[in-house]
C-alpha positions in Angstrom: -7.7 -20.6 42.0 -7.8 -17.4 39.8 -10.2 -16.8 36.9 -7.3 -17.2 34.4 -6.3 -20.6 35.9 -9.9 -21.7 35.8 -10.2 -20.7 32.1 -7.0 -22.5 31.2 -8.1 -25.6 33.0 -11.4 -25.5 31.2 -9.6 -25.1 27.8 -7.4 -28.1 28.6 -10.4 -30.2 29.5 -12.3 -29.1 26.3 -9.2 -30.0 24.2 -8.9 -33.4 25.9 -12.6 -34.1 25.3 -12.0 -33.7 21.6 -9.4 -36.5 21.5 -10.2 -40.2 21.6 -10.3 -41.7 25.1 -6.9 -43.6 24.9 -5.2 -40.4 23.7 -6.8 -38.2 26.3 -5.6 -40.5 29.1 -2.1 -41.2 27.9 0.8 -38.8 27.3 2.8 -41.5 25.7 0.0 -42.2 23.2 -0.2 -38.5 22.4 3.6 -38.3 22.1 3.7 -41.2 19.6 0.8 -39.8 17.6 2.6 -36.5 17.5 5.7 -38.3 16.2 3.6 -40.1 13.6 2.0 -36.8 12.5 5.5 -35.4 12.2 6.5 -38.4 10.1 3.5 -37.9 7.8 4.4 -34.2 7.4 8.0 -35.1 6.5 6.7 -37.7 4.0 4.3 -35.1 2.6 7.0 -32.4 2.4 9.5 -34.8 0.8 6.9 -35.9 -1.7 6.0 -32.4 -2.5 9.6 -31.4 -2.8 10.3 -34.4 -5.0 7.3 -33.5 -7.2 8.3 -29.9 -7.6 11.9 -30.7 -8.1 11.1 -33.4 -10.6 8.8 -31.1 -12.6 11.4 -28.2 -12.6 14.3 -30.5 -13.6 12.2 -32.3 -16.2 11.2 -28.9 -17.6 14.8 -27.7 -17.5 16.0 -30.8 -19.3 13.4 -30.5 -22.0 14.2 -26.8 -22.5 17.9 -27.6 -22.6 17.9 -30.4 -25.2 15.1 -28.8 -27.3 17.4 -25.8 -27.3 20.3 -27.9 -28.5 18.2 -29.2 -31.4 17.1 -25.7 -32.3 20.8 -24.5 -32.2 21.8 -27.4 -34.5 18.9 -26.6 -36.9 19.9 -22.9 -36.9 23.5 -23.9 -37.6 22.5 -26.1 -40.5 20.4 -23.2 -41.9 23.3 -20.8 -41.7 25.5 -23.5 -43.4 23.1 -23.9 -46.3 22.9 -20.1 -46.8 26.7 -19.8 -46.6 27.3 -22.6 -49.1 24.7 -21.2 -51.5 26.5 -17.8 -51.3 29.9 -19.5 -51.8 28.5 -21.3 -54.9 27.0 -18.1 -56.4 30.1 -16.1 -55.6 32.5 -18.6 -57.3 30.3 -18.7 -60.4 30.6 -14.9 -60.8 34.4 -14.7 -61.0 35.7 -13.6 -64.4 38.1 -16.5 -64.5 35.1 -18.9 -64.3 32.8 -17.1 -66.6 35.2 -16.1 -69.4 38.5 -17.9 -68.7 40.1 -20.8 -70.5 39.9 -24.3 -69.2 43.4 -23.9 -67.7 42.5 -20.6 -66.1 39.5 -22.1 -64.5 41.5 -25.1 -63.3 44.1 -22.8 -61.8 41.4 -20.7 -60.2 39.7 -23.7 -58.5 43.1 -25.0 -57.3 43.8 -21.6 -55.7 40.3 -21.4 -54.1 40.5 -24.9 -52.7 42.9 -23.8 -50.0 40.4 -21.2 -48.7 37.2 -23.4 -48.8 35.7 -24.7 -45.6 36.5 -28.3 -44.5 33.1 -29.6 -45.3 33.5 -28.7 -49.0 34.5 -32.1 -50.7 34.9 -31.0 -54.3 34.2 -28.1 -56.6 33.6 -29.0 -60.3 32.9 -27.0 -63.4 30.7 -29.4 -65.4 29.8 -29.1 -69.1 26.4 -30.7 -69.3 26.4 -30.1 -73.1 29.3 -32.7 -73.3 28.0 -35.7 -71.4 28.5 -34.1 -68.0 32.2 -33.8 -68.6 34.2 -32.2 -65.7 36.3 -29.5 -67.3 37.8 -28.2 -64.1 37.9 -29.3 -60.5 39.6 -28.8 -57.1 40.4 -32.6 -57.4 42.7 -32.6 -60.5 42.2 -36.3 -61.0 38.5 -35.8 -61.8 39.2 -33.4 -64.7 38.0 -35.0 -68.0 35.8 -37.5 -66.2 32.1 -37.6 -66.3 30.1 -36.6 -63.2 29.3 -39.7 -61.2 25.6 -40.4 -61.3 25.7 -41.8 -57.7 27.0 -38.4 -56.6 24.7 -36.4 -58.8 21.5 -38.3 -59.8 19.9 -34.9 -60.5 22.1 -34.4 -63.6 19.6 -36.1 -65.8 17.2 -33.2 -65.3 19.6 -30.4 -65.2 17.5 -28.3 -67.5 14.6 -28.3 -65.2 16.2 -27.8 -61.8 14.5 -25.6 -59.2 16.7 -22.8 -58.1 16.3 -20.7 -54.9 16.3 -16.9 -54.8 20.1 -16.8 -55.1 19.9 -18.9 -58.3 21.4 -22.0 -56.6 20.0 -25.5 -56.7 20.5 -27.6 -53.5 20.3 -31.4 -54.1 19.0 -34.1 -51.7 21.7 -35.9 -49.7 23.3 -38.8 -51.5 25.7 -41.5 -50.2 29.0 -41.7 -52.0 32.4 -43.0 -50.8 30.8 -43.5 -47.3 30.0 -39.8 -47.3 26.7 -38.0 -47.3 27.1 -35.5 -50.1 24.9 -32.5 -50.8 25.5 -30.6 -54.1 25.0 -26.9 -54.6 24.6 -26.2 -58.3 24.4 -22.9 -60.3 24.7 -22.1 -64.0 27.8 -20.2 -65.2 26.9 -17.2 -67.5 29.6 -17.5 -70.2 30.0 -15.2 -73.2 30.3 -18.2 -75.5 27.0 -19.7 -74.4 28.5 -22.9 -73.1 26.3 -25.1 -71.0 28.6 -24.9 -68.0 27.6 -25.4 -64.3 29.4 -24.8 -61.1 28.9 -27.8 -58.7 30.0 -27.6 -55.0 29.9 -30.9 -53.3 29.7 -30.7 -49.4 30.2 -33.5 -46.9 27.3 -33.5 -44.4 29.2 -35.7 -42.0 31.9 -33.0 -41.6 29.1 -30.5 -40.9 27.5 -32.8 -38.3 30.8 -33.0 -36.4 30.5 -29.3 -35.6 26.9 -29.6 -34.2 26.6 -28.9 -30.4 26.9 -31.8 -28.1 26.5 -30.9 -24.3 28.1 -34.2 -23.2 29.9 -37.3 -24.6 26.8 -39.5 -24.8 24.6 -36.9 -26.5 24.5 -37.0 -30.3 22.4 -35.4 -33.0 21.1 -36.7 -36.4 19.7 -34.9 -39.4 16.7 -36.9 -40.8 15.1 -36.0 -44.1 11.5 -36.5 -45.1 12.2 -40.0 -46.4 13.4 -41.2 -42.9 17.1 -41.3 -44.0 19.9 -40.1 -41.7 21.6 -37.5 -43.9 24.1 -36.5 -41.2 25.0 -37.4 -37.7 27.5 -36.9 -34.9 28.1 -40.7 -34.8 30.7 -42.4 -37.0 29.7 -44.3 -40.1 29.9 -47.7 -38.4 27.5 -46.5 -35.7 25.2 -45.2 -38.4 25.4 -48.6 -40.2 26.0 -46.9 -43.6 26.5 -49.1 -46.6 28.0 -48.1 -50.0 25.2 -46.7 -52.2 22.7 -45.8 -49.6 22.3 -43.7 -46.4 21.4 -45.2 -43.0 17.7 -45.3 -42.4 16.2 -43.8 -39.2 12.7 -45.1 -40.0 11.3 -47.5 -42.6 7.9 -45.8 -42.1 8.6 -42.1 -42.0 5.0 -41.1 -42.3 4.4 -42.9 -38.9 7.5 -41.3 -37.2 5.9 -38.6 -34.9 9.1 -36.6 -34.3 9.7 -36.4 -38.1 6.2 -35.4 -39.0 5.9 -32.9 -36.2 9.3 -31.4 -37.2 8.3 -31.1 -40.8 5.2 -29.2 -39.6 7.5 -26.7 -37.9 7.2 -27.9 -34.3 10.0 -28.2 -31.8 9.6 -30.6 -28.8 11.1 -33.1 -26.4 9.8 -36.7 -26.2 10.7 -40.0 -24.6 12.2 -42.5 -27.0 9.8 -45.2 -25.7 6.9 -43.0 -26.9 7.8 -43.0 -30.6 7.2 -45.8 -33.1 8.5 -46.7 -36.5 12.3 -46.1 -35.8 15.0 -48.6 -36.6 17.5 -47.0 -34.1 18.5 -49.7 -31.5 17.8 -49.1 -27.8 15.8 -45.9 -28.7 13.7 -46.5 -25.5 16.8 -45.7 -23.4 17.0 -42.2 -24.9 15.1 -38.9 -24.7 14.9 -37.0 -28.0 14.7 -33.2 -28.6 13.8 -32.3 -32.2 13.6 -29.1 -34.3 12.9 -28.4 -38.0 15.5 -26.9 -40.4 13.7 -24.1 -42.1 13.9 -24.0 -45.9 14.4 -27.7 -46.2 12.7 -31.0 -45.4 15.1 -31.9 -42.7 14.6 -32.4 -38.9 17.4 -32.4 -36.3 16.9 -35.0 -33.6 19.2 -34.7 -30.5 19.5 -37.9 -28.6 20.4 -37.9 -24.9 20.5 -41.1 -22.7 17.9 -41.1 -19.9 20.6 -41.7 -17.3 22.3 -38.5 -18.5 19.2 -36.4 -18.9 17.7 -37.1 -15.5 20.9 -37.7 -13.6 20.4 -34.7 -11.3 16.8 -35.8 -10.7 17.9 -39.3 -9.7 20.5 -37.8 -7.3 18.0 -35.6 -5.6 15.4 -38.4 -5.4 18.1 -40.6 -3.7 19.0 -37.8 -1.3 15.4 -37.2 -0.4 14.9 -40.9 0.3 17.9 -40.9 2.5 16.8 -37.8 4.3 13.3 -39.3 4.9 14.7 -42.5 6.2 17.1 -40.6 8.5 14.2 -38.5 9.8 12.1 -41.7 10.5 15.0 -43.3 12.3 15.6 -40.2 14.4 11.9 -39.9 15.2 11.9 -43.6 16.3 14.9 -43.0 18.6 13.2 -40.0 20.1 10.0 -41.9 20.7 11.7 -44.8 22.4 14.3 -42.9 24.4 12.5 -39.7 25.4 8.9 -40.9 25.2 9.1 -43.7 27.8 11.4 -41.7 30.1 9.1 -38.7 30.0 6.0 -40.9 30.6 7.6 -42.5 33.7 8.6 -39.1 35.2 5.1 -37.7 34.5 3.4 -40.7 36.1 5.5 -40.3 39.3 4.9 -36.6 39.4 1.2 -37.1 38.8 1.0 -39.5 41.8 2.6 -36.9 44.1 0.3 -34.2 42.7 -2.7 -36.4 43.6 -1.5 -36.7 47.1 -1.1 -32.9 47.3 -4.6 -32.5 46.0 -5.9 -34.9 48.8 -4.4 -32.5 51.4 -1.1 -34.2 52.2 1.4 -31.4 52.3 4.2 -33.7 53.6 4.7 -35.3 50.2 8.4 -36.0 49.3 9.2 -33.6 46.4 13.0 -34.0 46.4 14.6 -32.9 43.1 16.7 -35.7 41.6 17.0 -34.4 38.0 18.3 -31.3 36.4 16.1 -31.2 33.3 12.6 -29.8 32.8 11.1 -32.6 34.9 13.4 -31.7 37.8 12.3 -28.1 37.4 8.7 -29.2 37.4 9.3 -31.2 40.6 10.9 -28.1 42.2 8.0 -26.0 41.0 5.6 -28.5 42.8 7.7 -28.2 45.9 7.6 -24.5 45.8 3.9 -24.6 45.2 3.4 -26.8 48.2 5.5 -24.5 50.5 3.7 -21.5 49.1 0.3 -23.2 49.6 1.2 -23.9 53.3 2.2 -20.3 53.8 -1.0 -19.1 52.0 -3.1 -21.3 54.3 -1.5 -19.7 57.4 -1.9 -16.2 55.9 -5.5 -16.9 54.9 -6.3 -17.9 58.6 -4.7 -14.7 59.9 -6.5 -12.7 57.2 -9.8 -14.3 58.2 -9.4 -13.2 61.8 -8.5 -9.7 60.7 -11.4 -9.6 58.4 -13.8 -10.5 61.2 -12.5 -7.6 63.3 -12.7 -5.3 60.3 -16.3 -6.4 59.6 -17.4 -5.5 63.1 -15.7 -2.1 62.8 -17.3 -1.6 59.4 -20.8 -2.4 60.8 -20.3 0.2 63.6 -19.1 2.7 61.0 -22.1 1.9 58.8 -24.6 2.6 61.7 -22.8 5.9 62.5 -22.8 7.0 58.8 -26.5 6.1 58.4 -27.4 8.2 61.5 -25.3 11.2 60.3 -26.8 10.9 56.9 -30.3 11.1 58.3 -29.4 14.2 60.3 -27.8 15.8 57.3 -30.8 14.9 55.1 -33.2 16.6 57.6 -31.1 19.8 57.5 -31.0 19.8 53.7 -34.7 19.3 53.6 -35.3 22.4 55.8 -32.9 24.4 53.6 -34.7 23.2 50.5 -38.0 24.5 52.1 -36.5 28.0 52.3 -34.8 28.2 55.7 -31.3 29.2 54.9 -30.4 29.7 58.6 -30.0 26.0 59.2 -26.5 24.5 59.8 -25.1 20.9 60.0 -23.5 20.0 63.3 -20.0 18.4 63.6 -19.1 15.9 66.3 -15.4 15.1 65.5 -16.2 11.4 65.2 -15.5 11.1 61.5 -13.2 13.5 59.6 -14.9 13.0 56.3 -18.4 13.6 57.7 -17.2 16.7 59.6 -15.6 18.0 56.4 -18.8 17.5 54.5 -20.7 19.4 57.3 -18.2 22.3 57.3 -18.2 22.6 53.5 -22.0 22.5 53.4 -22.3 25.1 56.1 -19.8 27.4 54.3 -21.7 26.9 51.0 -25.0 27.6 52.8 -23.6 30.7 54.4 -22.6 32.0 51.1 -25.9 31.1 49.6 -27.8 32.8 52.5 -25.6 35.9 52.1 -26.2 36.0 48.3 -29.9 35.4 48.7 -30.3 38.2 51.3 -28.3 40.6 49.1 -30.4 39.7 46.1 -33.6 40.2 48.1 -32.6 43.7 49.2 -31.2 44.5 45.8 -34.4 43.6 44.1 -36.3 45.9 46.4 -33.8 48.7 45.8 -34.0 48.1 42.0 -37.8 48.4 42.0 -37.7 51.6 44.1 -34.9 53.1 42.0 -36.6 52.2 38.8 -39.7 54.1 39.9 -37.6 57.1 40.7 -35.8 56.9 37.4 -39.1 56.8 35.6 -40.3 59.9 37.4 -37.0 61.8 36.9 -36.9 60.8 33.3 -40.4 62.1 32.7 -39.6 65.4 34.4 -36.4 65.8 32.4 -38.2 64.9 29.2 -40.8 67.6 29.8 -38.1 70.2 30.6 -36.3 69.3 27.4 -39.5 69.8 25.4 -40.0 73.3 26.9 -36.3 74.1 26.2 -36.8 72.9 22.6 -39.8 75.1 22.2 -38.0 78.2 23.7 -35.0 77.5 21.4 -37.3 77.4 18.4 -38.8 80.8 19.4 -35.4 82.2 19.7 -34.4 80.9 16.3 -37.5 82.5 14.7 -36.8 85.9 16.4 -33.1 85.7 15.4 -34.2 85.0 11.8 -36.5 88.0 11.7 -33.9 90.2 13.3 -31.3 89.1 10.7 -33.7 89.9 7.9 -34.4 93.4 9.2 -30.7 94.1 9.8 -29.9 92.9 6.3 -32.5 95.3 4.8 -31.2 98.2 6.9 -27.7 97.5 5.9 -28.7 97.4 2.2 -30.5 100.8 2.5 -27.5 102.3 4.3 -25.2 101.1 1.6 -27.4 103.0 -1.0 -27.1 106.2 1.1 -23.3 105.8 1.5 -23.0 105.3 -2.3 -24.9 108.5 -2.9 -22.8 110.4 -0.4 -19.7 109.2 -2.2 -21.1 110.6 -5.4 -21.4 114.0 -3.6 -18.0 113.9 -2.0 -16.2 115.8 -4.8 -18.6 118.8 -4.7 -16.7 121.8 -3.3 -19.9 123.4 -2.1 -20.8 120.5 0.2 -18.6 119.1 3.0 -19.9 115.6 4.0 -16.8 113.8 4.9 -17.6 113.6 8.5 -21.1 112.4 7.9 -19.9 109.9 5.3 -17.5 108.4 7.9 -20.2 108.1 10.4 -22.4 106.4 7.9 -19.7 103.9 7.1 -19.1 103.2 10.8 -22.8 102.6 11.2 -22.8 100.2 8.2 -19.9 98.3 9.8 -21.8 98.0 13.1 -24.8 96.7 11.2 -22.8 94.0 9.5 -21.3 92.9 12.8 -24.8 92.8 14.3 -26.1 90.7 11.4 -23.2 88.2 11.8 -23.9 87.9 15.6 -27.6 87.3 14.9 -26.7 84.6 12.4 -24.4 83.0 15.0 -27.2 83.1 17.6 -29.6 81.4 15.1 -27.1 78.6 14.3 -26.5 78.0 18.0 -30.2 77.9 18.6 -30.7 75.3 15.9 -27.8 73.2 17.4 -29.3 73.4 20.9 -32.7 72.4 19.5 -31.2 69.3 17.8 -29.4 68.4 21.0 -32.5 68.7 23.1 -34.4 66.5 20.7 -31.7 63.8 20.9 -31.7 64.0 24.7 -35.5 63.6 24.7 -35.1 60.4 22.5 -32.5 59.0 24.9 -34.7 59.8 27.9 -37.5 57.8 26.2 -35.2 54.8 25.8 -34.0 55.1 29.5 -37.6 55.3 30.6 -38.5 52.2 28.7 -35.5 50.2 30.1 -36.3 51.4 33.7 -39.9 50.2 33.2 -38.7 46.8 32.1 -36.3 46.6 35.0 -39.1 47.4 37.4 -41.3 44.7 35.9 -38.5 42.1 36.2 -37.5 43.2 39.8 -40.9 42.6 41.3 -41.2 38.8 40.4 -37.6 38.3 41.5 -38.4 40.0 44.9 -41.5 37.8 45.3 -39.4 34.6 44.8 -36.6 35.7 47.1 -39.1 36.7 49.9 -39.8 33.0 50.3 -36.2 32.4 51.6 -35.5 33.2 55.3 -32.1 34.9 55.9 -30.4 36.6 58.8 -30.5 40.4 59.1 -26.7 40.8 58.8 -26.9 39.7 55.2 -29.1 42.6 54.0 -27.7 44.5 51.0 -27.4 48.3 51.0 -27.7 49.9 47.5 -25.1 52.7 47.4 -25.4 54.1 43.9 -28.0 55.4 41.5 -30.8 58.0 42.0 -32.4 58.1 45.4 -34.8 61.1 45.0 -37.0 62.2 42.2 -35.9 65.2 40.2 -38.1 68.3 40.7 -39.8 69.6 37.7 -38.7 73.2 37.0 -41.0 75.2 34.9 -38.8 78.2 34.7 
């Protein structure tokens, strides 16, 4: 068994020892436990998936319907601003401010065709004349007094609070099964009449335009008193009675969505989590709410729980079906494959035990084509290979015995040769370089070692003999070089002294020739002064004197050249003397080094044919010449 197989077996045994006894002894138990663990993992993954999906879908639902409430609130805010602007704009037309009653009536009749659908009526009311309607988009209302149910605020018209546009927005009032909100602004007339423009809007018409993602989703606008001022349901569903609006809560101060909305918050809550509402079946709804900025209204968007969490319910059902299907599949796998695999393994284990006991005739016929059949075939191949290995091992054992005997004989031979070679090496180490190793042609490697050692020793002997002779020649030649250098140096010193004497004599001679030439020049100059005298003929003598002066000048130049050459020769002799001193010092050091080297090399014994003949350099001392 190889080391890797042993390590794998040990790892399997250690892993088996960790498991409980019944699991370590039974593959079926381990298989069932594995299936159980897979089931647990599936349940855990399904639960985690459900939890994450539930959280994500819940968050998405809350975001969606809170967004619907915010969109509705924003739409109402835009509606209020638009109607305020319409009211202010109508009151500023000249027909309204300074026209006659007929002109004002005609103007409102024309404008009625362009007004939005949620505008119920537009009146021009004279509050100085018992709230008399002087003009109206509804012609039948002209001359009538403004209905107090529609406009309970008219009793305090002088103290109304107007917004920045100069428009008063009333609270919602129920009239004629409608939820009416009035926009009121004073009309600036030249006559000073106490006229007001009143635009009555139908909140129910506005609520019909609020967003509704699905058929069962509806929105309601709740004021701070808990009343439903508008809604996407019809009047019967809102249970509206003549004279009053439907009530969302009898205790609005306890209605959490209303109070949170009035505080500027937007959120999404379960209907079962709120108290104080009169809406039937509110526990079956989820509610998203948002405030309407600039007014004490809150938009509440109601969505049935079955609609809000329909996708979550579908996914939960699908996950449950998937888990049950997985459990059923795992059960089928455990029953069908677990028992079959266990039976096949038990039969194969019995045959493996017989193989382990040494019975190589076990029947390992392959009857299956799956992995168990392949495993049975592998056992059969292993048995055949094992039988072949046993036979090969027996043959190898015999061959190994023969090889062992040959190895022992070779070991004895090598040991004997090693001792002989060691003795030769020892004598060489003691200085006898004439020793050689003998070859016997018994072993090629040992003969090659002896031959290479002998070649190396021959080269070493030759080199040592040459170095020995060379060191002697170097010592002798160094002595001769020292002697010759000393003689040459002395000769150079004498030459230098002679050159210096020549230089002195040349200098003296140059001085005398210069003085003589100067005196001769004086004489020649005087003769030139007498040259014109008719009584004296000195032309020939003058010419001779001039020739002599020329000769003197040439002699002076030659003397100067001789002195220059003498100075150069003296400098050269001095440099040669310095160089000879350096050569002498190096020859002395070479002599000192050559003597110890010769003493060391004399301890080695070499053959005479390896002596070295020194063929160059000085061989005889130079004779000292005093001349």
